[in-house]
N, C-alpha and C positions, 0 to 999 in steps of 0.2 A: 756603490763603490765600483770603480772601473775594473775591467779585466786585467790580469797580469800580462804584460807584454811578452811576446815570444823571445825578445832580446833578453829580458830579465830571466826567463826560464832557462836560458842557456848559460847563465852565470854559474861559476863553481860554487858548490854548497847548497844550491837550490834543491829542495825536496818537495815534489808535488804532493806527497802524502803527509807532509808535516801539518800538525794541528795541535792546538792547546786544549786539553780536556777541561770540562767544567770544574773538576776537582782541582786541577793545577791553577786555573784562574782564581779560584777561591783562596788557595794558598798564597798566591801572589798578592791578592788583595789584603789578606791578613798581615802579610809581611810589610806591605806599604802602610797599613794602619798603625802597626806597632812602631815603625820607624817615625811616622808622623808624631806620635805621642812622645817618644823619647826625645826627638828634636825640639818639640814644643817645650817640654819640661827640662830645659837646658840647665836650670839651677838645681835640679836633682830633687832629693827628698830630705826631710828632717830626721829620718830614722835609718839612714845609711851613712856609715862612717866616712866613706869615700867622698860623698857629696858634701858633708860638713867640712871636711878638710879642704876640698876643692874650692869651696865658696867662703872659707874663713868663717863658717857658721852662719852665713847669710841665708842659707836654705832653712835653717832653724827659725830665724826671724820671719822669713817670708810666710811660713805656714801660720805663724801666730798673727802676723800683721794683717793678712788678707782674709782670714777666716772669721774675723769679728771686726766690727766697726770700732774705731777709737780715735784718739787725738794725741798730738805731740805735746809734752809738757816740759817746761824749763825747770831744772832741778833746784834752782835757788828760790823758786816760788812754791814748789810742791815737795813734800817728803818723798824720798826715794825708797821704794820697797825692793825686796829681794827679787820679786818677779820682774820688776823693771830692769834690773841688772842682768838677770838670767836670760830674758827673751831678747835682750840687746847684746848678748854675749859675743865674744870673739874667740876664735880657736888659735891657741898659741902653738905654732908649728914646732918650735924647739922643745917645749915641755910636753907636747901632745896632750894638752888639757884644754877644756873649755873654761875660759876666764870671764867671769861676770864683769861687764864693762862699767867703768866709772866715767860718766860723761856729763855734758851740760844739758842734753836733750834726750828724752825717752818717749817711745811710743807706748801708749797704755790703752787697753780696752777697758771699758767700764762694766762692772757687774758681770764679768765673763762667766758664762754657764749658769748664771742665776736667772737671767731674763732672756727668754727665747728671742726677743727682738734684737738682742745684742749679738747673737751668733747667726742670725739669718742672713741670707745673701740679698743685698739690696740691688734692685735693677729698675730701669725705666726705659720707656720707648724712645727711640731716636726721633720718631715723628709722632706727635700726639694723635691718638685714635687708631694707629696701626699696630696691632698687638696679636700676632698669630697664636701666642701661648694661651690667650683667653678667648679665642674665637671658637664658638661651638662647632664650626665646620670641621675642625681637626679632632674634636672629641678626645682631648688629651686627659689622662688621669693625673692625679697629683704627683705620682712617682715619675711619670714622663717629664712633667714640667720641672720637677726638682733636678732630675738628671741633666737636662739641657742647661739649666741655669748654672748648676755646679760645674758643668763642662766649660761654660763660658768663663767662669771664675778661674778655672785652671789655666785656660788660655791666657788670661790677663796676668796672673802671677808667675807664669812660666815655671812652676814648681808644683810638686804634689807627691803624696804617698800613694799606696796601692789603689785605694778607692778613688782618689782624685783622678788618677790616670785612667782608670776604667770608665769613669764618666766620659772622658774625652774620647776614649777608644770606642765606646758604644755609640756616641754621637757620630763619629766618623763612619762607622759601619752602617748606621741608620741612613746616613746621607749617600752611601754607596752600597746599596743593599742587594744588588743583583746577585743571585745565587745564595742569598741568605734568607732563611725563613724564621729564624729564631735567634735572639741575642739575649743572654742572661748574665747577671752578675750574682755570684754566690759568695758567701763567707765560709771560711773553713771552721772546723770544730775544735781543733786542739792547739791552734795558735791564731793570733790576731792578723788575719790576712783575707784578701779577696781575690777572686779569679773571674775571668769572663769566659763564657762558654757559648760557642756558635753551633747552631743546628743540632742541638741535643734531642735525642729520643729517649724513651724509657724512664726508668726510675732514677731520680737525681742522686740518690745515695748508692747507686750501683753502676759505676762507670762502664762495666761490661755490657750494659744494655743501651748505651748512648748512641750506638750506630756510628756513622761517619761524622762524628762531632770533633770540634777542635777547641782547645783550651789556650787562653792567652794570659800570661802574667807580664804586665808592663812595668813591674817594680824590681823583680829579681835581677841580680848581677848588674852589668852595665847596660845591656841592650835588651833586657826582657827575654821572654821565652814563649815559643809557640810549640805545642805538641798535640798529638792525636789522642783521642779518648783511650785508645788501647795502651798508651804509655802512662796513663795517669798514676798508677801505683808507684812507679819508679820516679817519675818527675816530681811528684809531690814531696818525696823524701829529700830530693836535692833542694827544693825550695825551702823546706823546713830547716834544713841544715844551714842554709844561707841566712835565714831569719835568725836562727840561734846565734850565729856568729856575729850578726849586727848587734844583738842584745848585749852580748859580752863586750864588744868593742865600745859601744856607747856607754856602758856602765863604767868602763875604764876611764873615760874622760868626764864622767860626772852626770850622765843623762840616764834616768831610769826609764825603762820600757816595760810593756806588758810581757809576762813570761810565756813559756811554751809548756804545755802539759804533756810531758813525755810518758806518763804512766799509761796513756792510751796511744799505742803505737799505730793503730789503724786510723787512717785519715779519710774522712768523707766530707763532702760539701754539705753545709748545714742549711742555711736559709737563702732562698732566692729573693734578693732585695729588689731587683729590677728585672723586668722582662719586656722585650720589644718584639713584636711580630710584624716585620715590615710590610707584609702583604695585607695586613689588617690595620695596623697603626700608621696612619698617614703622617708623614713628616710635615711639620708646620712651616710651610713657606708659601708665599703668594707668587713666586716666580720660579719656574723650573727650566726655562730657557731664555736667558742664562739662569743658572741655579743660584739662588741666594740662600746661604745657610742662616741659621737662627741668629747668629751674632750681627747680621746685617740690620736687624730690627731693634736691637737693645744695647744699652750701655750698662755695664756692671758698676755700681756705685761703691762697692767695697774697695775699689782701687783708690778712692779718695778718703782722706780723713773725715771723721764725722762732722766736724765743724764746717767743712765744705758743703756737705749735703744739707746741713741745717740752714745754710745761706744760699741755697741754689736759686731761690727766687730773686735774690738781689746779688747776683754774681759779681757785678762790677765793684760794689762796696766790699764784698769779701776779698776779692783779689787785691784791692788797694790795701786792705788790712794785712793780708798775707805779705805783700811787698814790704810793708813797714816792719813786720816781724823779721823778715829775711835780712833786712839791713843789719840787725843786731847779730844774726848768725854770720853774715859776711864779715862784720868787724872782728868777730872771734876767729874766723878762718884766716884773715889777714894777719892777725897777731901771731898765730901759730906759724905762719910762713916766716 
């Protein structure tokens, strides 16, 4: 980097002693990471009333649609279940109610939550034989692989609840890890929620021992929240109150959510689900200059209906079949016009 010219030094406002501390650099990075996640998850969450209203319940469908593989079914050929109508529901702005939709087509996942294959994230290499996730060179454990794949899914669906957003946040910080020696995702004890902690020291159940650690919540309110470990006891109360309000408002429109256990007023972080130590855990990429993130190497197949993936080896035939099916849809659309 070249020297600062004497002409610039004479400009008003120049301060020769100005510098950005490592602590401030980290705070700027965390703010950038949080903004990236919020901007990526533009469709919001399916457990925040404002996002359901904003998207006319599309955020509700997104979470269902992409978290499990499935197919579209035509109603005159298949019996319609309540789940079909509920997961494809619309939000009535005038009634402020979630209205199960009656339509001609529904998206349906098969054997949801009964077969682990149905809820796993399907992915494939963009180029055969190039797969950093399975390369022994990076020595990734199963949790690291799951985190990165789940983060890629969140990028694709542009929507997510607290944990989905933290997957993406952890991925971003792992890719930009200067000044970071520890990234952890914790679940809370008295309500269904997750938080990300950066650079924690000490006992996970005692925030006063965490040192200069930072906590990020990418779900709460409109733009998330970043706070220091010293503020944990106060901030967790705010987050909990916000979650309680969402449960009440969602119940008012007909959506049941997990409750909050208020008999235990003391909140601590429970289980560390994911941990990344950037100085030890090598990020899986074959190119650092320019830097290629993990999504450069993979395609997430959850973004396609299951019948697409079943015909991936004969893609031309499948697309022709899809084209014929769409003609019928187009005919119905034209009639409605």
